[in-house]
VOTOR-100186 format. One record per residue (C-alpha): chain; z negated, y negated, x. Coordinates in Angstrom, 2 decimals, m for minus. Each point is the difference from the previous one (the first is absolute). Last residue first. Layout:
N
<"A", <Z, Y, X>>
...
***
This chain:
255
<"A", <51.10, m30.29, m31.87>>
<"A", <m1.40, m3.02, 1.68>>
<"A", <m2.44, m1.96, m2.30>>
<"A", <m2.02, m1.64, 2.81>>
<"A", <m3.40, m1.48, m0.62>>
<"A", <m2.24, m0.24, 2.98>>
<"A", <m2.42, 2.37, 1.34>>
<"A", <m1.73, 0.29, 3.32>>
<"A", <m1.96, 2.89, 1.79>>
<"A", <m3.77, 0.14, 0.46>>
<"A", <m2.38, m0.06, 2.90>>
<"A", <m3.51, m1.46, m0.98>>
<"A", <m1.80, m2.10, 2.41>>
<"A", <0.08, m3.03, m1.99>>
<"A", <3.45, m0.75, m1.63>>
<"A", <2.72, m0.02, 2.48>>
<"A", <2.97, m2.22, 0.97>>
<"A", <2.44, 1.21, 2.78>>
<"A", <2.00, 2.28, m2.41>>
<"A", <3.05, m1.09, 2.27>>
<"A", <1.92, m1.16, m3.07>>
<"A", <m3.05, m1.67, m1.61>>
<"A", <0.84, 0.27, m3.78>>
<"A", <m2.96, 1.92, m0.97>>
<"A", <m2.91, m1.86, 1.77>>
<"A", <1.34, m3.42, m0.76>>
<"A", <0.71, 0.57, m3.65>>
<"A", <m3.57, 1.63, m0.20>>
<"A", <m0.61, m1.78, m3.44>>
<"A", <m3.59, m0.65, 1.30>>
<"A", <m0.33, m3.19, m2.06>>
<"A", <m0.58, m2.11, 3.14>>
<"A", <m0.93, m3.66, m0.90>>
<"A", <m3.54, m0.13, 1.32>>
<"A", <1.08, m1.96, 3.17>>
<"A", <m0.50, 2.78, 2.49>>
<"A", <3.28, m1.58, 1.84>>
<"A", <1.37, 3.34, 0.95>>
<"A", <1.86, m0.14, 3.47>>
<"A", <3.34, 1.76, 0.20>>
<"A", <1.51, 0.64, 3.51>>
<"A", <1.92, m2.25, m0.74>>
<"A", <m1.37, m3.00, m1.82>>
<"A", <m1.78, m0.65, m3.26>>
<"A", <m1.27, 2.32, m2.70>>
<"A", <m1.86, m1.04, m3.24>>
<"A", <2.91, m1.58, m1.65>>
<"A", <m0.78, 1.27, m3.43>>
<"A", <3.01, 2.19, m0.61>>
<"A", <0.08, 1.46, 3.43>>
<"A", <3.65, 0.88, 0.58>>
<"A", <1.09, m2.63, 2.53>>
<"A", <m3.09, 0.62, 2.08>>
<"A", <0.28, 3.59, m0.02>>
<"A", <3.90, m0.40, 0.91>>
<"A", <m0.74, m1.80, 3.12>>
<"A", <1.93, 2.23, 2.25>>
<"A", <m2.61, 0.04, 2.87>>
<"A", <0.86, 3.40, 0.94>>
<"A", <m3.40, 1.23, m0.50>>
<"A", <m0.94, 3.15, 1.78>>
<"A", <m2.10, m1.27, 2.99>>
<"A", <m1.41, m2.45, m2.36>>
<"A", <m1.59, 2.62, m2.31>>
<"A", <m0.83, m2.23, m2.91>>
<"A", <m3.06, m0.23, m2.23>>
<"A", <m0.83, 0.10, m3.51>>
<"A", <m3.74, 0.80, m1.08>>
<"A", <m0.83, m3.64, m0.24>>
<"A", <2.97, m0.90, m2.20>>
<"A", <m2.22, 0.38, m3.15>>
<"A", <0.17, 1.68, m3.45>>
<"A", <m1.95, 2.82, 1.44>>
<"A", <m3.69, m0.99, m1.02>>
<"A", <0.10, m1.52, m3.55>>
<"A", <3.13, 1.58, m1.24>>
<"A", <m0.56, 3.34, 1.27>>
<"A", <m3.60, 0.23, m1.10>>
<"A", <0.97, m1.08, m3.54>>
<"A", <2.98, 2.22, 0.06>>
<"A", <m2.42, 3.15, 0.63>>
<"A", <m2.58, m1.18, m2.57>>
<"A", <1.89, m2.32, m2.51>>
<"A", <3.58, 1.14, 0.02>>
<"A", <0.02, 3.80, 1.04>>
<"A", <m3.65, 0.64, m1.63>>
<"A", <1.22, m1.45, m3.26>>
<"A", <3.40, 1.73, 0.05>>
<"A", <m1.63, 3.49, 0.44>>
<"A", <2.88, 2.36, m0.74>>
<"A", <2.94, m2.13, 0.93>>
<"A", <1.14, m3.31, m1.96>>
<"A", <3.72, 0.73, 0.05>>
<"A", <1.18, m2.66, m2.59>>
<"A", <2.57, m0.20, m2.86>>
<"A", <m1.40, m2.76, m2.29>>
<"A", <2.43, m0.94, m2.61>>
<"A", <m1.14, m2.24, m2.92>>
<"A", <3.17, m1.97, m0.04>>
<"A", <3.49, 0.92, 0.75>>
<"A", <2.16, m2.91, 1.55>>
<"A", <3.26, 1.83, m0.52>>
<"A", <0.83, m0.82, 3.88>>
<"A", <m3.70, 0.76, 0.83>>
<"A", <0.28, 3.47, m1.58>>
<"A", <3.42, 0.75, 1.43>>
<"A", <m1.04, m1.23, 3.60>>
<"A", <m2.97, 2.38, m0.44>>
<"A", <2.09, 3.10, m0.74>>
<"A", <2.35, m0.53, 2.84>>
<"A", <m2.86, m0.72, 2.26>>
<"A", <m1.42, 3.26, m0.81>>
<"A", <3.13, 1.78, 1.26>>
<"A", <m0.11, m1.93, 3.31>>
<"A", <m3.72, 0.77, 0.33>>
<"A", <0.53, 3.67, m0.06>>
<"A", <2.66, m0.20, 2.68>>
<"A", <m2.20, m2.29, 1.87>>
<"A", <m2.99, 2.55, m0.19>>
<"A", <2.30, 2.81, 1.20>>
<"A", <0.97, m1.83, 2.93>>
<"A", <m3.56, m0.93, 0.90>>
<"A", <m0.88, 3.74, m0.41>>
<"A", <2.68, 0.81, 2.48>>
<"A", <m0.79, m2.54, 2.50>>
<"A", <m3.71, 1.11, m0.21>>
<"A", <m2.25, m2.30, m1.87>>
<"A", <m2.31, m2.17, 1.89>>
<"A", <m3.75, 0.89, 0.05>>
<"A", <m3.09, m1.07, m1.61>>
<"A", <m3.49, 1.51, 0.70>>
<"A", <m0.34, m2.14, 3.19>>
<"A", <0.64, m3.25, m2.08>>
<"A", <1.87, m2.84, 1.42>>
<"A", <3.46, 1.62, 0.41>>
<"A", <1.30, m0.91, m3.54>>
<"A", <3.64, 0.28, m0.17>>
<"A", <0.33, 2.98, m2.77>>
<"A", <3.62, 0.71, m1.37>>
<"A", <0.44, m1.24, m3.59>>
<"A", <m1.53, 0.58, m3.13>>
<"A", <1.09, m2.57, m2.73>>
<"A", <m2.52, m1.41, m2.21>>
<"A", <0.86, m2.07, m3.21>>
<"A", <m1.37, m2.44, m2.38>>
<"A", <1.39, m1.44, m3.02>>
<"A", <m0.77, m3.07, m2.48>>
<"A", <m2.21, m1.48, 2.84>>
<"A", <m2.12, m2.80, m1.27>>
<"A", <m0.15, m3.70, 1.35>>
<"A", <m2.30, m2.87, m0.77>>
<"A", <m0.31, m0.65, 3.90>>
<"A", <m3.68, 1.33, m0.15>>
<"A", <1.52, 3.09, m1.84>>
<"A", <2.31, 0.73, 2.93>>
<"A", <m2.82, 0.47, 2.33>>
<"A", <m1.70, 2.34, m2.30>>
<"A", <3.40, 1.86, m0.48>>
<"A", <0.28, 0.35, 3.78>>
<"A", <m3.46, 1.74, 0.30>>
<"A", <1.07, 2.56, m2.77>>
<"A", <3.07, 0.47, 1.59>>
<"A", <m1.75, 1.23, 3.12>>
<"A", <m1.98, 2.33, m1.95>>
<"A", <0.66, 3.10, 2.09>>
<"A", <3.50, m0.47, 1.61>>
<"A", <1.02, 3.69, 0.76>>
<"A", <2.05, 1.84, 2.62>>
<"A", <1.28, m2.40, 2.47>>
<"A", <0.21, m2.95, m2.32>>
<"A", <2.65, m2.40, m1.41>>
<"A", <m1.07, m2.53, m2.63>>
<"A", <1.94, m1.37, m2.89>>
<"A", <m1.05, m2.87, m2.28>>
<"A", <1.30, m1.19, m3.33>>
<"A", <0.25, m3.13, m2.04>>
<"A", <2.57, m0.67, m2.75>>
<"A", <m0.27, m3.73, m1.05>>
<"A", <m0.50, m0.40, m3.92>>
<"A", <m1.71, m3.19, m0.32>>
<"A", <1.80, m1.36, 2.91>>
<"A", <m1.53, m0.17, 3.44>>
<"A", <m1.15, m2.71, 2.34>>
<"A", <m1.49, 2.03, 2.91>>
<"A", <m2.47, m1.99, 2.35>>
<"A", <m0.68, 1.35, 3.40>>
<"A", <m3.08, m0.30, 2.30>>
<"A", <m1.87, 3.16, m1.51>>
<"A", <3.29, 2.02, m0.35>>
<"A", <0.86, m0.51, 3.61>>
<"A", <m3.64, 0.84, 1.23>>
<"A", <0.17, 3.29, m1.99>>
<"A", <3.29, 0.92, 1.62>>
<"A", <m1.25, m0.83, 3.48>>
<"A", <m3.06, 2.06, m0.28>>
<"A", <2.12, 3.02, m0.81>>
<"A", <m0.60, 1.71, m3.33>>
<"A", <m2.63, 2.74, 0.10>>
<"A", <0.03, 3.71, 0.55>>
<"A", <m0.52, m0.55, 3.87>>
<"A", <3.12, m2.13, 0.03>>
<"A", <2.31, 0.65, m2.92>>
<"A", <3.43, m1.34, 0.69>>
<"A", <1.26, m2.96, m2.13>>
<"A", <2.52, m1.01, m2.81>>
<"A", <m0.62, m2.74, m2.60>>
<"A", <2.48, m0.67, m2.70>>
<"A", <0.63, m2.89, m2.37>>
<"A", <2.94, 0.57, m2.49>>
<"A", <2.23, m2.98, m1.24>>
<"A", <0.52, m0.07, m3.64>>
<"A", <m0.46, m4.00, m0.34>>
<"A", <m0.03, m1.27, 3.52>>
<"A", <m2.98, 0.34, 2.29>>
<"A", <m1.77, m2.66, 1.91>>
<"A", <m1.90, 0.76, 3.15>>
<"A", <m2.58, m2.51, 0.95>>
<"A", <m0.44, m0.23, 3.71>>
<"A", <m2.87, m0.02, 2.74>>
<"A", <1.38, m1.59, 3.35>>
<"A", <2.33, 2.34, 1.92>>
<"A", <m0.64, 2.59, 2.48>>
<"A", <m1.56, 2.24, m2.87>>
<"A", <3.43, m0.10, m1.62>>
<"A", <1.79, 1.91, 3.12>>
<"A", <m2.89, 2.76, m0.26>>
<"A", <0.64, 0.23, m3.70>>
<"A", <3.55, 0.59, 0.45>>
<"A", <2.25, m0.89, m3.08>>
<"A", <2.46, 2.10, m1.49>>
<"A", <2.08, m1.71, m2.89>>
<"A", <0.77, 2.15, m3.06>>
<"A", <3.41, 1.81, m0.46>>
<"A", <m1.79, 2.72, m1.84>>
<"A", <1.44, 3.16, 1.76>>
<"A", <0.34, m1.72, 3.40>>
<"A", <m3.24, m1.60, m0.06>>
<"A", <m1.81, 3.19, m1.01>>
<"A", <1.45, 1.90, 2.84>>
<"A", <m0.73, m2.81, 2.47>>
<"A", <m3.59, 0.16, m1.11>>
<"A", <m0.28, 3.69, 0.69>>
<"A", <1.56, m0.33, 3.31>>
<"A", <m2.21, m2.86, 0.89>>
<"A", <m3.01, 1.99, m1.12>>
<"A", <0.78, 2.83, 2.50>>
<"A", <1.04, m2.45, 2.85>>
<"A", <m2.97, 0.54, 2.31>>
<"A", <m1.97, m3.26, m1.00>>
<"A", <1.29, m0.93, m3.28>>
<"A", <m0.88, m2.66, m2.41>>
<"A", <1.87, m0.86, m3.24>>
<"A", <0.49, m2.70, m2.59>>
<"A", <2.70, 0.77, m2.20>>
<"A", <1.16, m2.95, m2.21>>
***
């Protein structure tokens, strides 16, 4: 089983690579969260993977909540691994994930980070990559995923291939702490009603059902996980974050 969460498509792409290479079942965390809490039973020799984007140098809220509410019935030698995608580095995001997994009696045998194009538009000091740099990152990530798939297929243990950055503690617990406390919210998202085409895509893509109607109305129900799917996928770029004027990014692998 491969449980994944993805907002702009980076992590979905990586998870699909793993599913194709391992023939393991790909399961959307967002879809599972719409159901009643469940117990997932793994067969003998079956792998258990978690794939998620790094949000503010931490795992997304929805991923942490999914792990907390789920039960995983594993075998004595179940291979457990986790992969996170990040714009430049992921700080101690995997440390936090492992802490959540330990509460479910799980331990990662292998952890990976894959650098992908930046999608965060909520910090003034973060900027989206140029199209050229984004393409370069995807090429490098493609090569990296070939290696990761081989490691996971072979169920190699004791693997830790992460990109923590120069000051991981500060990234995750100081800057990331502020980000996850104050910026994981739908209160700063707004729509230019004159530009909105009322296509309904944002409502359809919202993984936590926090958007209703066209033009979109955010429900302010505390569910927003700040994945920015509504922002980046809007075909008219009618959705904005606060007063900042930024571009959009969503995964494409065009040559």
